[in-house]
All heavy atoms as TSV, in Angstrom:
chain	resi	resn	atom	element	x	y	z
A	1	MET	N	N	23.111	-0.675	86.904
A	1	MET	CA	C	22.667	-1.410	85.731
A	1	MET	C	C	21.135	-1.468	85.770
A	1	MET	O	O	20.537	-1.667	86.816
A	1	MET	CB	C	23.286	-2.778	85.740
A	1	MET	CG	C	22.945	-3.611	84.546
A	1	MET	SD	S	23.791	-5.212	84.580
A	1	MET	CE	C	25.342	-4.768	83.866
A	2	ARG	N	N	20.545	-1.329	84.614
A	2	ARG	CA	C	19.091	-1.447	84.458
A	2	ARG	C	C	18.739	-2.465	83.411
A	2	ARG	O	O	19.533	-2.772	82.546
A	2	ARG	CB	C	18.483	-0.092	84.067
A	2	ARG	CG	C	18.584	0.913	85.172
A	2	ARG	CD	C	18.007	2.259	84.747
A	2	ARG	NE	N	17.966	3.168	85.856
A	2	ARG	CZ	C	16.900	3.423	86.557
A	2	ARG	NH1	N	15.737	2.860	86.231
A	2	ARG	NH2	N	16.937	4.287	87.535
A	3	ILE	N	N	17.532	-2.968	83.503
A	3	ILE	CA	C	17.063	-3.935	82.549
A	3	ILE	C	C	15.765	-3.442	81.896
A	3	ILE	O	O	14.907	-2.817	82.572
A	3	ILE	CB	C	16.840	-5.330	83.224
A	3	ILE	CG1	C	16.685	-6.418	82.217
A	3	ILE	CG2	C	15.707	-5.293	84.173
A	3	ILE	CD1	C	16.937	-7.790	82.794
A	4	ASN	N	N	15.643	-3.649	80.608
A	4	ASN	CA	C	14.459	-3.246	79.865
A	4	ASN	C	C	13.878	-4.452	79.154
A	4	ASN	O	O	14.637	-5.202	78.532
A	4	ASN	CB	C	14.807	-2.138	78.880
A	4	ASN	CG	C	13.613	-1.655	78.124
A	4	ASN	OD1	O	12.549	-1.391	78.707
A	4	ASN	ND2	N	13.712	-1.566	76.832
A	5	LEU	N	N	12.588	-4.627	79.250
A	5	LEU	CA	C	11.897	-5.745	78.619
A	5	LEU	C	C	10.933	-5.218	77.568
A	5	LEU	O	O	10.073	-4.408	77.881
A	5	LEU	CB	C	11.164	-6.573	79.658
A	5	LEU	CG	C	10.246	-7.675	79.113
A	5	LEU	CD1	C	11.065	-8.770	78.424
A	5	LEU	CD2	C	9.407	-8.261	80.251
A	6	ASP	N	N	11.117	-5.662	76.343
A	6	ASP	CA	C	10.185	-5.285	75.278
A	6	ASP	C	C	9.086	-6.322	75.269
A	6	ASP	O	O	9.235	-7.416	74.649
A	6	ASP	CB	C	10.930	-5.246	73.925
A	6	ASP	CG	C	10.023	-4.877	72.774
A	6	ASP	OD1	O	8.807	-4.778	72.963
A	6	ASP	OD2	O	10.575	-4.705	71.660
A	7	SER	N	N	7.986	-6.060	75.966
A	7	SER	CA	C	6.890	-7.011	76.086
A	7	SER	C	C	6.280	-7.414	74.746
A	7	SER	O	O	5.794	-8.544	74.617
A	7	SER	CB	C	5.795	-6.452	77.001
A	7	SER	OG	O	6.327	-6.217	78.264
A	8	ASP	N	N	6.296	-6.508	73.799
A	8	ASP	CA	C	5.738	-6.797	72.464
A	8	ASP	C	C	6.598	-7.865	71.715
A	8	ASP	O	O	6.040	-8.594	70.913
A	8	ASP	CB	C	5.629	-5.571	71.622
A	8	ASP	CG	C	4.587	-4.593	72.166
A	8	ASP	OD1	O	3.628	-5.035	72.810
A	8	ASP	OD2	O	4.748	-3.367	71.945
A	9	ALA	N	N	7.874	-7.886	71.989
A	9	ALA	CA	C	8.782	-8.828	71.314
A	9	ALA	C	C	8.776	-10.205	72.009
A	9	ALA	O	O	9.099	-11.218	71.408
A	9	ALA	CB	C	10.188	-8.282	71.265
A	10	CYS	N	N	8.405	-10.238	73.274
A	10	CYS	CA	C	8.436	-11.505	74.037
A	10	CYS	C	C	7.481	-12.524	73.419
A	10	CYS	O	O	6.328	-12.210	73.104
A	10	CYS	CB	C	8.056	-11.232	75.482
A	10	CYS	SG	S	8.006	-12.734	76.517
A	11	GLN	N	N	7.974	-13.757	73.267
A	11	GLN	CA	C	7.166	-14.822	72.710
A	11	GLN	C	C	6.871	-15.935	73.732
A	11	GLN	O	O	6.316	-16.967	73.401
A	11	GLN	CB	C	7.869	-15.453	71.473
A	11	GLN	CG	C	8.001	-14.519	70.343
A	11	GLN	CD	C	6.638	-14.154	69.757
A	11	GLN	OE1	O	5.841	-15.015	69.424
A	11	GLN	NE2	N	6.363	-12.860	69.651
A	12	GLY	N	N	7.269	-15.709	74.978
A	12	GLY	CA	C	6.930	-16.651	76.054
A	12	GLY	C	C	7.792	-17.885	76.122
A	12	GLY	O	O	7.337	-18.901	76.616
A	13	HIS	N	N	9.035	-17.818	75.698
A	13	HIS	CA	C	9.944	-18.945	75.802
A	13	HIS	C	C	10.296	-19.237	77.272
A	13	HIS	O	O	10.702	-20.344	77.604
A	13	HIS	CB	C	11.220	-18.723	74.968
A	13	HIS	CG	C	10.964	-18.603	73.540
A	13	HIS	ND1	N	10.673	-19.668	72.707
A	13	HIS	CD2	C	10.951	-17.507	72.722
A	13	HIS	CE1	C	10.489	-19.274	71.470
A	13	HIS	NE2	N	10.642	-17.978	71.439
A	14	ASN	N	N	10.293	-18.198	78.063
A	14	ASN	CA	C	10.546	-18.288	79.523
A	14	ASN	C	C	11.980	-18.625	79.928
A	14	ASN	O	O	12.230	-19.054	81.031
A	14	ASN	CB	C	9.549	-19.261	80.215
A	14	ASN	CG	C	8.194	-18.775	80.189
A	14	ASN	OD1	O	7.907	-17.584	80.481
A	14	ASN	ND2	N	7.254	-19.614	79.829
A	15	ARG	N	N	12.909	-18.436	78.995
A	15	ARG	CA	C	14.310	-18.656	79.339
A	15	ARG	C	C	14.760	-17.673	80.416
A	15	ARG	O	O	15.526	-18.007	81.340
A	15	ARG	CB	C	15.184	-18.520	78.138
A	15	ARG	CG	C	15.010	-19.662	77.153
A	15	ARG	CD	C	15.948	-19.511	75.939
A	15	ARG	NE	N	15.662	-20.501	74.949
A	15	ARG	CZ	C	16.303	-20.595	73.849
A	15	ARG	NH1	N	17.251	-19.734	73.540
A	15	ARG	NH2	N	15.985	-21.539	72.964
A	16	CYS	N	N	14.283	-16.430	80.322
A	16	CYS	CA	C	14.646	-15.427	81.320
A	16	CYS	C	C	14.199	-15.838	82.717
A	16	CYS	O	O	14.923	-15.707	83.694
A	16	CYS	CB	C	14.108	-14.069	80.922
A	16	CYS	SG	S	12.301	-14.028	80.698
A	17	TYR	N	N	12.980	-16.326	82.798
A	17	TYR	CA	C	12.409	-16.758	84.079
A	17	TYR	C	C	13.189	-17.958	84.663
A	17	TYR	O	O	13.460	-18.027	85.834
A	17	TYR	CB	C	10.951	-17.093	83.948
A	17	TYR	CG	C	10.332	-17.643	85.204
A	17	TYR	CD1	C	10.158	-16.866	86.314
A	17	TYR	CD2	C	9.925	-18.991	85.237
A	17	TYR	CE1	C	9.627	-17.382	87.460
A	17	TYR	CE2	C	9.378	-19.504	86.382
A	17	TYR	CZ	C	9.210	-18.699	87.511
A	17	TYR	OH	O	8.657	-19.225	88.642
A	18	ILE	N	N	13.556	-18.868	83.803
A	18	ILE	CA	C	14.337	-20.031	84.234
A	18	ILE	C	C	15.753	-19.660	84.704
A	18	ILE	O	O	16.220	-20.125	85.717
A	18	ILE	CB	C	14.441	-21.078	83.088
A	18	ILE	CG1	C	13.015	-21.662	82.829
A	18	ILE	CG2	C	15.423	-22.176	83.417
A	18	ILE	CD1	C	12.946	-22.484	81.575
A	19	LEU	N	N	16.375	-18.707	83.991
A	19	LEU	CA	C	17.751	-18.316	84.313
A	19	LEU	C	C	17.833	-17.289	85.432
A	19	LEU	O	O	18.846	-17.240	86.139
A	19	LEU	CB	C	18.432	-17.787	83.068
A	19	LEU	CG	C	18.643	-18.769	81.951
A	19	LEU	CD1	C	19.109	-18.071	80.687
A	19	LEU	CD2	C	19.693	-19.820	82.380
A	20	ALA	N	N	16.783	-16.470	85.581
A	20	ALA	CA	C	16.849	-15.356	86.539
A	20	ALA	C	C	15.485	-15.118	87.204
A	20	ALA	O	O	14.851	-14.093	86.974
A	20	ALA	CB	C	17.367	-14.099	85.889
A	21	PRO	N	N	14.981	-16.063	87.969
A	21	PRO	CA	C	13.659	-15.912	88.577
A	21	PRO	C	C	13.582	-14.739	89.546
A	21	PRO	O	O	12.498	-14.286	89.893
A	21	PRO	CB	C	13.384	-17.248	89.276
A	21	PRO	CG	C	14.733	-17.834	89.495
A	21	PRO	CD	C	15.603	-17.330	88.346
A	22	GLU	N	N	14.727	-14.257	90.029
A	22	GLU	CA	C	14.754	-13.080	90.892
A	22	GLU	C	C	14.386	-11.820	90.132
A	22	GLU	O	O	13.944	-10.825	90.705
A	22	GLU	CB	C	16.128	-12.893	91.533
A	22	GLU	CG	C	16.639	-14.085	92.325
A	22	GLU	CD	C	17.422	-15.080	91.448
A	22	GLU	OE1	O	17.345	-15.014	90.220
A	22	GLU	OE2	O	18.122	-15.902	92.036
A	23	LEU	N	N	14.593	-11.849	88.811
A	23	LEU	CA	C	14.363	-10.670	87.968
A	23	LEU	C	C	13.110	-10.752	87.144
A	23	LEU	O	O	12.530	-9.735	86.762
A	23	LEU	CB	C	15.572	-10.448	87.033
A	23	LEU	CG	C	16.902	-10.189	87.714
A	23	LEU	CD1	C	18.025	-10.193	86.674
A	23	LEU	CD2	C	16.863	-8.837	88.406
A	24	PHE	N	N	12.668	-11.948	86.784
A	24	PHE	CA	C	11.549	-12.130	85.880
A	24	PHE	C	C	10.474	-13.066	86.484
A	24	PHE	O	O	10.804	-13.963	87.270
A	24	PHE	CB	C	12.013	-12.775	84.572
A	24	PHE	CG	C	13.023	-11.929	83.822
A	24	PHE	CD1	C	14.367	-12.077	84.001
A	24	PHE	CD2	C	12.569	-10.955	82.911
A	24	PHE	CE1	C	15.266	-11.306	83.312
A	24	PHE	CE2	C	13.431	-10.178	82.244
A	24	PHE	CZ	C	14.786	-10.321	82.428
A	25	ASP	N	N	9.286	-12.817	86.086
A	25	ASP	CA	C	8.159	-13.686	86.413
A	25	ASP	C	C	7.397	-13.847	85.088
A	25	ASP	O	O	7.815	-13.339	84.067
A	25	ASP	CB	C	7.279	-13.068	87.480
A	25	ASP	CG	C	6.492	-14.105	88.219
A	25	ASP	OD1	O	6.381	-15.274	87.780
A	25	ASP	OD2	O	5.889	-13.746	89.258
A	26	THR	N	N	6.284	-14.582	85.112
A	26	THR	CA	C	5.459	-14.722	83.910
A	26	THR	C	C	4.030	-14.269	84.248
A	26	THR	O	O	3.574	-14.450	85.392
A	26	THR	CB	C	5.474	-16.166	83.383
A	26	THR	OG1	O	4.977	-17.045	84.400
A	26	THR	CG2	C	6.864	-16.585	82.964
A	27	ASP	N	N	3.354	-13.803	83.243
A	27	ASP	CA	C	1.957	-13.417	83.415
A	27	ASP	C	C	1.068	-14.635	83.225
A	27	ASP	O	O	1.583	-15.749	83.022
A	27	ASP	CB	C	1.555	-12.235	82.523
A	27	ASP	CG	C	1.618	-12.581	81.044
A	27	ASP	OD1	O	1.732	-13.759	80.653
A	27	ASP	OD2	O	1.518	-11.625	80.232
A	28	ASP	N	N	-0.208	-14.448	83.249
A	28	ASP	CA	C	-1.154	-15.575	83.125
A	28	ASP	C	C	-1.071	-16.266	81.745
A	28	ASP	O	O	-1.512	-17.428	81.627
A	28	ASP	CB	C	-2.570	-15.082	83.384
A	28	ASP	CG	C	-2.816	-14.708	84.812
A	28	ASP	OD1	O	-2.048	-15.182	85.673
A	28	ASP	OD2	O	-3.733	-13.943	85.052
A	29	GLU	N	N	-0.536	-15.597	80.767
A	29	GLU	CA	C	-0.410	-16.185	79.441
A	29	GLU	C	C	0.992	-16.728	79.124
A	29	GLU	O	O	1.247	-17.190	78.043
A	29	GLU	CB	C	-0.811	-15.110	78.375
A	29	GLU	CG	C	-2.279	-14.749	78.528
A	29	GLU	CD	C	-2.704	-13.662	77.550
A	29	GLU	OE1	O	-1.827	-13.166	76.795
A	29	GLU	OE2	O	-3.873	-13.333	77.504
A	30	GLY	N	N	1.891	-16.640	80.138
A	30	GLY	CA	C	3.219	-17.167	79.956
A	30	GLY	C	C	4.270	-16.248	79.433
A	30	GLY	O	O	5.389	-16.628	79.144
A	31	TYR	N	N	3.916	-14.966	79.303
A	31	TYR	CA	C	4.884	-13.946	78.821
A	31	TYR	C	C	5.645	-13.358	79.989
A	31	TYR	O	O	5.131	-13.239	81.098
A	31	TYR	CB	C	4.173	-12.866	78.031
A	31	TYR	CG	C	3.563	-13.399	76.764
A	31	TYR	CD1	C	2.207	-13.681	76.705
A	31	TYR	CD2	C	4.330	-13.673	75.644
A	31	TYR	CE1	C	1.637	-14.176	75.530
A	31	TYR	CE2	C	3.784	-14.171	74.487
A	31	TYR	CZ	C	2.417	-14.455	74.436
A	31	TYR	OH	O	1.870	-14.947	73.307
A	32	ALA	N	N	6.870	-12.926	79.739
A	32	ALA	CA	C	7.730	-12.419	80.784
A	32	ALA	C	C	7.240	-11.052	81.295
A	32	ALA	O	O	6.732	-10.247	80.550
A	32	ALA	CB	C	9.166	-12.247	80.223
A	33	ILE	N	N	7.465	-10.878	82.593
A	33	ILE	CA	C	7.269	-9.596	83.228
A	33	ILE	C	C	8.447	-9.367	84.156
A	33	ILE	O	O	9.015	-10.306	84.702
A	33	ILE	CB	C	5.905	-9.489	83.968
A	33	ILE	CG1	C	5.775	-10.645	84.997
A	33	ILE	CG2	C	4.734	-9.471	83.037
A	33	ILE	CD1	C	4.548	-10.542	85.860
A	34	LEU	N	N	8.810	-8.095	84.353
A	34	LEU	CA	C	9.915	-7.761	85.218
A	34	LEU	C	C	9.440	-7.747	86.678
A	34	LEU	O	O	8.373	-7.270	86.957
A	34	LEU	CB	C	10.474	-6.398	84.860
A	34	LEU	CG	C	11.333	-6.282	83.618
A	34	LEU	CD1	C	11.657	-4.830	83.323
A	34	LEU	CD2	C	12.575	-7.107	83.768
A	35	ARG	N	N	10.307	-8.277	87.526
A	35	ARG	CA	C	10.016	-8.222	88.977
A	35	ARG	C	C	10.693	-7.043	89.615
A	35	ARG	O	O	10.303	-6.696	90.742
A	35	ARG	CB	C	10.485	-9.545	89.635
A	35	ARG	CG	C	9.773	-10.758	89.097
A	35	ARG	CD	C	10.179	-11.968	89.859
A	35	ARG	NE	N	9.571	-11.797	91.203
A	35	ARG	CZ	C	9.755	-12.704	92.146
A	35	ARG	NH1	N	10.544	-13.763	91.944
A	35	ARG	NH2	N	9.224	-12.544	93.318
A	36	ILE	N	N	11.679	-6.468	88.931
A	36	ILE	CA	C	12.447	-5.356	89.528
A	36	ILE	C	C	12.374	-4.165	88.589
A	36	ILE	O	O	12.688	-4.296	87.418
A	36	ILE	CB	C	13.918	-5.757	89.751
A	36	ILE	CG1	C	14.003	-6.845	90.818
A	36	ILE	CG2	C	14.763	-4.573	90.100
A	36	ILE	CD1	C	15.423	-7.320	91.105
A	37	GLU	N	N	11.979	-3.052	89.136
A	37	GLU	CA	C	11.985	-1.782	88.398
A	37	GLU	C	C	13.179	-0.960	88.883
A	37	GLU	O	O	13.533	-0.996	90.044
A	37	GLU	CB	C	10.678	-1.017	88.639
A	37	GLU	CG	C	9.457	-1.766	88.139
A	37	GLU	CD	C	9.364	-1.829	86.627
A	37	GLU	OE1	O	9.841	-0.929	85.924
A	37	GLU	OE2	O	8.798	-2.840	86.156
A	38	GLY	N	N	13.814	-0.225	87.976
A	38	GLY	CA	C	14.940	0.608	88.379
A	38	GLY	C	C	16.228	-0.174	88.339
A	38	GLY	O	O	16.408	-1.081	87.559
A	39	ASP	N	N	17.137	0.210	89.238
A	39	ASP	CA	C	18.481	-0.391	89.270
A	39	ASP	C	C	18.449	-1.858	89.748
A	39	ASP	O	O	17.702	-2.170	90.695
A	39	ASP	CB	C	19.413	0.399	90.148
A	39	ASP	CG	C	19.737	1.774	89.555
A	39	ASP	OD1	O	19.719	1.932	88.351
A	39	ASP	OD2	O	20.059	2.687	90.367
A	40	ILE	N	N	19.227	-2.645	89.103
A	40	ILE	CA	C	19.369	-4.065	89.446
A	40	ILE	C	C	20.408	-4.189	90.571
A	40	ILE	O	O	21.458	-3.591	90.469
A	40	ILE	CB	C	19.821	-4.911	88.265
A	40	ILE	CG1	C	18.801	-4.833	87.109
A	40	ILE	CG2	C	20.052	-6.377	88.631
A	40	ILE	CD1	C	19.345	-5.357	85.814
A	41	PRO	N	N	20.128	-4.959	91.605
A	41	PRO	CA	C	21.140	-5.175	92.652
A	41	PRO	C	C	22.412	-5.766	92.027
A	41	PRO	O	O	22.340	-6.585	91.109
A	41	PRO	CB	C	20.486	-6.148	93.636
A	41	PRO	CG	C	19.027	-5.974	93.402
A	41	PRO	CD	C	18.879	-5.608	91.967
A	42	ASN	N	N	23.566	-5.363	92.530
A	42	ASN	CA	C	24.871	-5.837	91.998
A	42	ASN	C	C	24.946	-7.326	91.905
A	42	ASN	O	O	25.475	-7.876	90.933
A	42	ASN	CB	C	26.012	-5.310	92.843
A	42	ASN	CG	C	26.169	-3.785	92.718
A	42	ASN	OD1	O	25.699	-3.211	91.749
A	42	ASN	ND2	N	26.778	-3.180	93.715
A	43	GLU	N	N	24.402	-8.047	92.918
A	43	GLU	CA	C	24.520	-9.508	92.906
A	43	GLU	C	C	23.677	-10.195	91.844
A	43	GLU	O	O	23.876	-11.379	91.575
A	43	GLU	CB	C	24.174	-10.064	94.306
A	43	GLU	CG	C	22.765	-9.877	94.726
A	43	GLU	CD	C	22.521	-8.550	95.481
A	43	GLU	OE1	O	23.405	-7.664	95.481
A	43	GLU	OE2	O	21.436	-8.426	96.034
A	44	LEU	N	N	22.802	-9.440	91.184
A	44	LEU	CA	C	21.947	-10.006	90.132
A	44	LEU	C	C	22.369	-9.549	88.707
A	44	LEU	O	O	21.735	-9.942	87.739
A	44	LEU	CB	C	20.475	-9.669	90.370
A	44	LEU	CG	C	19.872	-10.234	91.641
A	44	LEU	CD1	C	18.440	-9.783	91.781
A	44	LEU	CD2	C	19.952	-11.771	91.617
A	45	GLU	N	N	23.396	-8.765	88.601
A	45	GLU	CA	C	23.803	-8.231	87.305
A	45	GLU	C	C	24.223	-9.351	86.333
A	45	GLU	O	O	23.838	-9.313	85.155
A	45	GLU	CB	C	24.946	-7.229	87.469
A	45	GLU	CG	C	24.473	-5.926	88.041
A	45	GLU	CD	C	25.562	-4.904	88.178
A	45	GLU	OE1	O	26.747	-5.214	87.882
A	45	GLU	OE2	O	25.256	-3.780	88.584
A	46	GLU	N	N	24.926	-10.342	86.794
A	46	GLU	CA	C	25.319	-11.442	85.921
A	46	GLU	C	C	24.111	-12.227	85.397
A	46	GLU	O	O	24.054	-12.608	84.251
A	46	GLU	CB	C	26.266	-12.386	86.646
A	46	GLU	CG	C	27.667	-11.865	86.758
A	46	GLU	CD	C	28.613	-12.862	87.374
A	46	GLU	OE1	O	28.504	-14.075	87.081
A	46	GLU	OE2	O	29.492	-12.469	88.144
A	47	LYS	N	N	23.133	-12.408	86.233
A	47	LYS	CA	C	21.891	-13.114	85.832
A	47	LYS	C	C	21.127	-12.304	84.818
A	47	LYS	O	O	20.520	-12.843	83.898
A	47	LYS	CB	C	21.030	-13.443	87.040
A	47	LYS	CG	C	21.557	-14.598	87.864
A	47	LYS	CD	C	20.500	-15.063	88.828
A	47	LYS	CE	C	20.920	-16.369	89.425
A	47	LYS	NZ	N	19.837	-17.015	90.140
A	48	ALA	N	N	21.128	-10.966	84.967
A	48	ALA	CA	C	20.449	-10.109	84.006
A	48	ALA	C	C	21.085	-10.210	82.628
A	48	ALA	O	O	20.396	-10.352	81.613
A	48	ALA	CB	C	20.450	-8.661	84.494
A	49	VAL	N	N	22.405	-10.210	82.591
A	49	VAL	CA	C	23.138	-10.353	81.329
A	49	VAL	C	C	22.881	-11.735	80.713
A	49	VAL	O	O	22.702	-11.841	79.494
A	49	VAL	CB	C	24.641	-10.069	81.507
A	49	VAL	CG1	C	25.427	-10.378	80.271
A	49	VAL	CG2	C	24.858	-8.605	81.950
A	50	LEU	N	N	22.905	-12.752	81.542
A	50	LEU	CA	C	22.645	-14.107	81.067
A	50	LEU	C	C	21.286	-14.226	80.466
A	50	LEU	O	O	21.101	-14.805	79.378
A	50	LEU	CB	C	22.848	-15.104	82.254
A	50	LEU	CG	C	22.698	-16.581	81.897
A	50	LEU	CD1	C	23.819	-17.008	80.943
A	50	LEU	CD2	C	22.711	-17.413	83.189
A	51	ALA	N	N	20.281	-13.638	81.126
A	51	ALA	CA	C	18.934	-13.708	80.565
A	51	ALA	C	C	18.834	-12.971	79.263
A	51	ALA	O	O	18.223	-13.458	78.303
A	51	ALA	CB	C	17.966	-13.112	81.628
A	52	ALA	N	N	19.444	-11.812	79.156
A	52	ALA	CA	C	19.413	-11.033	77.935
A	52	ALA	C	C	20.121	-11.784	76.802
A	52	ALA	O	O	19.625	-11.837	75.672
A	52	ALA	CB	C	20.097	-9.661	78.111
A	53	ASP	N	N	21.235	-12.390	77.096
A	53	ASP	CA	C	22.005	-13.117	76.103
A	53	ASP	C	C	21.258	-14.379	75.592
A	53	ASP	O	O	21.535	-14.846	74.494
A	53	ASP	CB	C	23.367	-13.538	76.648
A	53	ASP	CG	C	24.340	-12.395	76.795
A	53	ASP	OD1	O	24.044	-11.317	76.215
A	53	ASP	OD2	O	25.360	-12.585	77.486
A	54	ASN	N	N	20.364	-14.891	76.411
A	54	ASN	CA	C	19.669	-16.137	76.038
A	54	ASN	C	C	18.268	-15.921	75.534
A	54	ASN	O	O	17.549	-16.902	75.252
A	54	ASN	CB	C	19.675	-17.102	77.243
A	54	ASN	CG	C	20.978	-17.781	77.416
A	54	ASN	OD1	O	21.236	-18.782	76.763
A	54	ASN	ND2	N	21.837	-17.261	78.273
A	55	CYS	N	N	17.838	-14.680	75.390
A	55	CYS	CA	C	16.480	-14.425	74.892
A	55	CYS	C	C	16.504	-14.592	73.351
A	55	CYS	O	O	17.151	-13.807	72.646
A	55	CYS	CB	C	16.013	-13.019	75.255
A	55	CYS	SG	S	14.390	-12.639	74.619
A	56	PRO	N	N	15.764	-15.559	72.814
A	56	PRO	CA	C	15.787	-15.790	71.374
A	56	PRO	C	C	15.123	-14.672	70.583
A	56	PRO	O	O	15.393	-14.502	69.384
A	56	PRO	CB	C	15.034	-17.088	71.171
A	56	PRO	CG	C	14.236	-17.259	72.400
A	56	PRO	CD	C	14.958	-16.535	73.513
A	57	GLU	N	N	14.345	-13.839	71.235
A	57	GLU	CA	C	13.653	-12.735	70.550
A	57	GLU	C	C	14.346	-11.390	70.758
A	57	GLU	O	O	13.867	-10.353	70.289
A	57	GLU	CB	C	12.193	-12.625	71.057
A	57	GLU	CG	C	11.404	-13.919	70.990
A	57	GLU	CD	C	11.345	-14.536	69.594
A	57	GLU	OE1	O	11.423	-13.756	68.620
A	57	GLU	OE2	O	11.198	-15.755	69.505
A	58	PHE	N	N	15.443	-11.377	71.527
A	58	PHE	CA	C	16.165	-10.143	71.855
A	58	PHE	C	C	15.249	-9.114	72.507
A	58	PHE	O	O	15.309	-7.921	72.232
A	58	PHE	CB	C	16.848	-9.577	70.603
A	58	PHE	CG	C	17.784	-10.531	69.962
A	58	PHE	CD1	C	17.429	-11.163	68.801
A	58	PHE	CD2	C	19.018	-10.836	70.516
A	58	PHE	CE1	C	18.275	-12.063	68.137
A	58	PHE	CE2	C	19.859	-11.737	69.900
A	58	PHE	CZ	C	19.487	-12.366	68.721
A	59	ALA	N	N	14.334	-9.584	73.356
A	59	ALA	CA	C	13.366	-8.734	74.023
A	59	ALA	C	C	13.908	-8.092	75.314
A	59	ALA	O	O	13.253	-7.254	75.903
A	59	ALA	CB	C	12.117	-9.526	74.345
A	60	ILE	N	N	15.102	-8.513	75.714
A	60	ILE	CA	C	15.679	-8.026	76.967
A	60	ILE	C	C	16.941	-7.231	76.649
A	60	ILE	O	O	17.820	-7.696	75.909
A	60	ILE	CB	C	16.053	-9.182	77.892
A	60	ILE	CG1	C	14.792	-10.004	78.215
A	60	ILE	CG2	C	16.682	-8.666	79.192
A	60	ILE	CD1	C	15.098	-11.361	78.864
A	61	GLU	N	N	17.028	-6.047	77.238
A	61	GLU	CA	C	18.201	-5.174	77.050
A	61	GLU	C	C	18.681	-4.758	78.414
A	61	GLU	O	O	17.922	-4.322	79.273
A	61	GLU	CB	C	17.839	-3.960	76.227
A	61	GLU	CG	C	18.984	-3.019	75.943
A	61	GLU	CD	C	18.544	-1.816	75.144
A	61	GLU	OE1	O	17.745	-1.982	74.240
A	61	GLU	OE2	O	19.023	-0.704	75.480
A	62	VAL	N	N	19.992	-4.901	78.606
A	62	VAL	CA	C	20.636	-4.493	79.855
A	62	VAL	C	C	21.517	-3.285	79.523
A	62	VAL	O	O	22.269	-3.279	78.559
A	62	VAL	CB	C	21.468	-5.641	80.447
A	62	VAL	CG1	C	22.189	-5.223	81.698
A	62	VAL	CG2	C	20.600	-6.866	80.702
A	63	SER	N	N	21.414	-2.268	80.391
A	63	SER	CA	C	22.193	-1.049	80.140
A	63	SER	C	C	22.783	-0.588	81.476
A	63	SER	O	O	22.283	-0.918	82.561
A	63	SER	CB	C	21.332	0.064	79.550
A	63	SER	OG	O	20.298	0.383	80.414
A	64	ASP	N	N	23.848	0.169	81.386
A	64	ASP	CA	C	24.508	0.705	82.606
A	64	ASP	C	C	23.798	1.936	83.107
A	64	ASP	O	O	23.094	2.624	82.542
A	64	ASP	CB	C	25.947	1.096	82.288
A	64	ASP	CG	C	26.787	-0.148	82.072
A	64	ASP	OD1	O	26.494	-1.183	82.665
A	64	ASP	OD2	O	27.766	-0.083	81.296
């Protein structure tokens, strides 16, 4: 499973960071950045889906 973040769509709500701090961090302006490139560890897949489902801007996409 992989995660894609559309940085242009991110509005800095930080729900992803709150729900999955293992996968997301924030930059100096409060916008999301990915902490993991490539495949997501199996134990974090549920958190990745939760973060994507809770992004109000639909800036996070999870794919197999």
